[in-house]
N, C-alpha and C positions, 0 to 999 in steps of 0.2 A: 504494500500500500504506500501511498504518498501523502506526506503532510507538509504543505507550504508554511514555512515559519520564518520568512526573511523580512517580513514587514516591520516597520517601526512603531505602528500603533499610535501615531501622533495624537489622534482625537481623544485618547483616554487621559492625556494630560500628565503623564509621568515621564521621568527621565529615561527609564529603561523600556525596551520593547514589551508590549502588553503580555506576550506569551510567557514572560519570565516574572510577572508580578505574582506575589504570594497569595495563595488561595488555600485556606485551612492549613497553613504551614508548609505548603509545597508550591513550586511554580505551576502556573496554569497548565503549561505544556506537559508537565509530569502527570497530572491528572488525566489529560487527554490520551497520552501514550498508554497509561495503565489500562484504560478501557479496552484498547485493541490488543494489548499483550495478554489479556485474559482469554482471547479467542484462539483455539487451535487452528482455525482456518486461515489465520494470518501467518504466512511464511516469513515475511520480512517487512520492515518499515523503513522507508527512506524519508528523512526529514531534510527539507531544503532550507538552509539557514543563510543568513547574510554573510558575505565574504569577510566582513570585519566583526562578526559575532564574538563577543567576549564572555558570554554567559553560558553557552551550551555545555562546555566541559565541566561546569560546576554542579550540574544536576546529576544525581546518582543514577537515574534511569538511562542516562546517555550511553553508558557502557554495557547495556544489555545486549546479548548476542544477536537478537533479531533487528537491532536498530543501527542504522548507518546514516551518514549525512552526505549532502552535496551542496555546492554553492548555489543559492537561489538567485533570482533576478529582480528587476525593477518592479515588476507587477506580479500579481498572484499567478497568472497564467504562465509567466516565464519560469517561476519556481516549480510549478507542477510539471512543466515540460522537462526541466532539468532532472527532476526525480524520476520521471518516466523513462528517460534515456538511461539512467542508472539501472532501473529495473529491467529494461530490455537487454542489457548486457548479461544479465544472469537468468533471464526467463525467456519466454517466447511470446510472439504477438497475440496468440490466442488465449493467453492467461487473463484472468479477471484481475482488475486492480480497483481498490478503493481509494478515494481521495477525500480527506477530511480536514477541516479548518483547525489549526492549532489552538485557536481561542474558543473552541466549543468543547469544554471539559465535561459537560453534563449529559452528553449523549448516552442513552440507555443501551446497555449491552443487548437486551432483548430486541431493541429496534434495529441494531446492526445485524443481528441474526436474521430478522425477518427480511431486511433488505437483501442480504446475501441469498436467502432462500428464494425470494421472488425474482431477483435479477438473474440468478443462475438458470432460470427457466424462460427468460425473455431474450428475444433476438438481439436487442440493443444493449440492455442494462437500464439503469435508472437511478433514482435518488430518493432520499427521505424528503418529505415535504409536509406542509400543513395546509388544509383548505382555508381560504380567506374567510373570516367570520365577520369582519367589520365592514361598514359602508366605506367604499373607496372613492376618493376625490382626486381629480386631476387639477393641478394648479398652473398658473402662468408664472412668469419671472418675478412678478410682484407678490407671489404667494397668495393670490386670490383664486378662488374656485372658478374654473371654467366649465367643468362638467362633473357629474356623478357617474362613476364607472360601475357597471354591473359586476358584482362579485361572483356571479355564477361561473363555475369552472375555473376560477382563479385560485392559485396555490402559492404559498410562500415556499421558496426553494431552501432546503437545508443541506447539510452534509451529514454522513458521507454520501458520495455519489460513486456508482460502480459501473464500469464499462470494460470492454476488452482492451488490453494494454496497447496492442498495435493500432486499433481503430481510434482510440483516444489520442495517442501520440500523433497520428496522421491528422486528426481533426484540429488539434491545437496548432500543429505546424502550419496547416493551411490557413487557419484564422490569422495567425501572426504574419504570414506571408502577404495576406490581403490587407494588413494594417488594422485588423480588428482586435481590440483588447477585450476579450470575453471575460465576464465576471464569474462564470462557473463552468464546469466541464460539460454540463448538459447543453449549454448554449453552443459550445463548439460542436458537439455532436449534432445538434439541430441544424446548424449551418451546412452540415454534410448530408442532410436529408434524412437523418435518423429520427426515431420517435421514442425517446426514453420513457420508461414507465414511472409513475409516481407511487411511492409507498408511504402511507401515512405514519408519521412519527408522533412524538410528544412535544408539547409547547415548552417543556423545560430544557430542550436542546437549544439553548440560547448561545448566540455569539457575543462574547464579551467585547464591547466596543467603547462603552463609557464607564466612568468610575462607579456609577450606581449599579452597574451590572455585576460587579464583584460581590456585593452583598446578596444579590438575588441568587447568584451561582452558589454561594456558601449555603444559603437556605436549601437549595435543591440537593446539594451534595450531603448535607447533614440528614436530610430526609431519606436519601438512598441508604445511608449507613444505618439509620434507625430501622428501615424496612429489612435490611439484611440481618440485623440482630433479632428481629422478630420471626424470621423464617425457621 
C-alpha cells in the first residue's frame, strides 16, 4: 500500500508537519500505520515523505519490517506516484494497492476489510466514501449562494482507495502528463474511463486538517479503545 506523507500541513497552524503532531501520545502517522499493520492482507507499506523530512526516523513504527519510504513530491499525486513506482519494482501491475491519507488515523479496520473484500470482486476497484447528508450550496467568488445542488447520488470521497497497481500508476502518469493535478486516485482512474465503486464507511474516518480536528480524533480513538476493552 501507499501512504503520501510529504505535505507540510500548513493550514493546521503548527511548526511541524501535521502527520507528526501528537495524538494520544503518538504521532498521527503512527496511529495510521498501526491500522494497516494489523491486517495480514497488507504485504508492505511505502510511505512517501518529504526529501528534507527530519521527523520520520524518530517514530518507533518507522523501522517495522513491512514499512519503507520514498521521497515524495510537491503534490499528493506526485507522492502517490513515487510510492507506486517503488511498489512496482517489487510487485506486479496486476497487484491490488491501497492508498490512504497519513492524516486519517481513525479509519476503522473493519471498513478497510470491507473495502478490500468489495474491491477484490470489482473490475476497477474503488474507495471508502460517505453519502452526502447535508443540503449542498454552490457559491461564487464573493461566497454568496448561486444555487442549491441536489445531494442525490453525491458522496464524500474518503480513503483508503484501492485499485490495480499498474492501472493506477498509468492513470496518475497520464493525468500529470496532461497537466492535471488530481486530488485523489479515483479521479485519475475516472479520467481513464474507469468507474470505481463506492463502499460506505464511517463518518469518524476524518482527515485531520485543522487544530480542532485533533480533539475530535482523540475522542474517536478513545472510543475505539473502550469498545475493544468491552469485547
